[in-house]
N, C-alpha and C positions, 0 to 999 in steps of 0.2 A: 790811731796807725792808720795809713793810709793802706787800701786797697790796690798793691802794685799793678794786678792784671787791668783790673777795672778801669784802671786812670790812664792805664794803655789804651785801649780798646777807646774808651770815653774821647782822649787827645787824640790818636790818630798816631802817636808817635813814641821814642820808643824812652824806654822810665828805666833810670841803672841808679838802685841806693847802694850809695861808698859808705862802707866803714872803714876806719885806722885797723881794728885789729879782728880776729874772728872771734864774735858771739860766744858765750857760753851758754849753750842753747837749753842746758838742762837747768838751768838758774833761772832763764827768761818763763823756761814752761813753766815750772814751778810759780813763781812770782805772779803770771797771767792767771793760772788756774784757779790759784789757791788766795789770790791778793789782790788782784784785780777786777773790779766788775766790767762784765761786759768781755773778760780773760778769753772766756774758750773761743768765742766769735776772733778773740784779738790771735790766737795761736793759732785757729784754722787758717785766717791769712799766711801767717809766717811759713805754716807746715804748706800750703799750695803751691808757693812759691818758691819753696828747695833752699839748698845750701847756700850758704855764703860760698864765694868762691874766690880765691886766692888770683889776683890778677897785678902784674905792675906793681907790688908794694903793700895795695889794699884788698882789702876784699869787699866782694860785690854781689848784689842779686840783681837781676835785670827781667824785663819783659820789653819785648819786638827789638831787640840788638842781639848779636851772636859773643859770644864771648872775645873771640879776634877782635871784631869790631869795638865794643867795650875798652879793650887793651891799648887799641890804636886814640880813641878817645882820652884815655887818661892819660896815653904817653904824649897827647898834642898839649892836654891842657894843665898838666902839673908842672910848671915853669919853675917853682921853691921847693924841691921835694916832691914827696908821690902823692900830697894830696893836690888833686883838683884845683885851680886857682879860683871858682865860682865857689867852690864849697869852702876853702881857704876865706877865701873873702867874706864871707856868709857867717863864717863862727866868729872872724873878728869885728864883723857887725853888731852882733848878737850879743856878743861879751861888754862890747861897750855899752851896749844899749841896757841890757840884765846889771851888769856889775859895774860899768863906767871902765872897765878896761879888759883885755883880752888876758886866759891867763898861760900866755906864751905858746900854743901849742899847733898855730897853725904858723 
């Protein structure tokens, strides 16, 4: 798990976490605290970052960028649907590498 705030500070650039849908935080918390080695530290990172916010049809967490700036960025980069093109491309590449094909969600 990446410490988004630390990544932002170290690189000196905005960092944006994007998800297609709102996560089930209760389930994530339970899994991290009861089933994952180092889960307490990982849960603390998620808590510190705060809840995901709905913007432009996706959910985001952010460091070093306002919600309005994040919305503008997503709007400019989402060429085919709501997912920003760099993430859609990364998904297609990862699917090809791990399974030999995409699951056709991007």
